[in-house]
C-alpha positions, -999 to +999 in steps of 0.1 A: +298+561-425+286+597-425+304+622-447+304+658-434+306+684-461+288+717-469+295+730-434+314+762-438+295+795-438+307+806-472+298+773-487+264+774-471+259+809-487+268+796-521+246+766-516+216+787-509+223+811-538+231+786-565+219+751-558+190+740-580+157+733-562+137+702-571+110+712-596+074+715-585+063+686-608+089+663-592+077+672-557+041+666-570+051+630-581+063+624-545+031+638-531+010+617-555+029+586-544+021+594-507-016+600-515-018+568-535-001+546-509-012+562-476-038+588-483-045+620-465-042+638-441-007+650-448+003+660-413+041+659-411+070+656-436+106+652-425+133+665-449+167+650-439+199+667-451+179+697-460+208+721-466+194+756-467+158+744-472+152+746-509+133+714-510+118+718-475+098+749-485+083+730-515+071+703-491+055+730-469+030+736-497+016+701-492+020+692-455+006+708-424+041+709-410+077+701-421+107+693-399+139+699-418+172+686-405+209+690-414+241+682-398+255+716-406+247+746-383+258+769-410+232+755-435+205+757-409+214+793-401+210+801-438+177+782-442+147+798-459+121+808-432+086+795-438+059+795-410+052+757-411+089+746-415+110+739-384+147+736-389+169+715-366+206+705-365+206+667-365+224+638-380+206+616-405+213+585-384+196+598-352+165+616-362+148+639-336+113+624-341+091+600-322+086+566-337+057+562-361+051+600-363+060+610-399+039+607-432+069+613-455+107+612-451+127+628-479+164+632-486+171+655-516+206+653-529+218+642-495+212+604-491+246+595-506+264+613-478+246+594-450+254+562-433+228+547-455+219+515-436+215+534-403+195+562-420+171+537-436+166+521-402+158+555-387+135+564-415+116+531-410+114+539-373+099+574-376+075+566-405+039+559-398+024+526-411+020+533-449+043+563-445+066+569-475+102+575-482+116+596-511+153+597-520+160+622-548+192+632-566+205+645-600+235+637-621+263+662-622+268+661-659+243+690-666+239+701-702+238+736-715+219+750-745+214+785-758+195+796-789+218+802-818+247+783-803+261+748-810+251+727-780+278+702-787+305+729-784+290+742-751+287+707-736+323+697-746+335+727-726+312+717-697+324+680-698+360+692-696+351+711-665+334+681-650+364+658-659+388+682-641+366+680-610+361+642-610+395+636-595+383+655-564+350+636-560+348+617-527+361+582-532+330+565-519+308+581-547+329+570-577+320+588-609+283+590-600+261+585-570+233+568-590+245+532-583+242+539-545+206+549-550+198+519-572+214+495-548+194+510-519+162+507-539+169+470-545+176+464-508+148+484-492+125+456-479+092+473-489+069+456-515+056+490-527+085+509-542+094+526-574+127+534-592+127+564-615+158+565-637+157+598-654+135+629-652+148+657-673+142+693-660+152+724-679+159+757-661+169+791-675+197+807-654+225+832-660+258+816-670+272+828-637+245+809-619+254+777-637+291+782-628+281+790-592+261+758-591+291+737-602+312+756-577+289+746-549+295+709-556+316+690-531+343+682-557+349+719-565+349+728-528+375+701-522+397+715-550+391+750-536+405+740-502+435+721-517+444+747-543+423+779-544+443+794-573+438+764-595+401+762-586+395+799-596+416+795-627+395+764-638+362+782-631+372+815-648+387+796-678+354+777-682+334+808-680+355+826-706+354+796-730+316+794-727+312+831-733+335+829-763+316+800-777+283+819-773+299+851-787+288+871-756+307+893-732+286+891-700+284+862-675+248+873-669+239+859-703+211+834-699+215+797-707+192+767-704+205+740-680+192+705-684+193+686-651+187+648-650+170+636-618+167+600-605+148+590-574+135+562-552+099+561-538+090+535-512+061+529-488+064+513-453+040+484-449+010+487-427+025+460-404+062+453-398 
């Protein structure tokens, strides 16, 4: 079953503004895997569930062309324009590509929303022999640090924010999407594949940017639709508590956000 979220224009704007992009060295690990398994040239990458294109533009640095697809017209409308990236509205289960045409298929923080068996069949269809698949995501329990502040205090406040949102997480995800990725890794019938459990990435952002990132999550957006007053109260209260703990008065105060990525890399065999 496909889950349709992130489709409203306002949500798409917040997604573009606040969502964390995969770090360059994570994309480089993906590219290195493709080079090791398939080799060059890197003609075409397909980024499925691209959102507003944060990951697609990173692939564009390595591939002659990138096709980036998303089910949401609002997300595609907001997508970052790059000369060698073509954006298309498409489902993940019916990819608009010829069979055997793609060097790399990626899904960055999107695979868990797809009809996973159907998507994996489609990815297999469009990949060239020795083409590669990369499924990336990060855990939602991001940690905060700031010089001179007690990290435990900050992260206790953050955890209470996350706990309040967990009751609004889509039921099929449970408390984390990681088991869905690990299960898919185990069932992908390719001999050449890798599971990476935790890649930590630190990023400095304004406190308001961290809060905005959490507000872009599907769980917060679900609460916002159900009870906008409670959603704003929860967000504002968390912001005020974090500022108080840091002894600052501005939400533009910079913090370091620690994001934990996990990902699957797999290579289609030369012969089916």
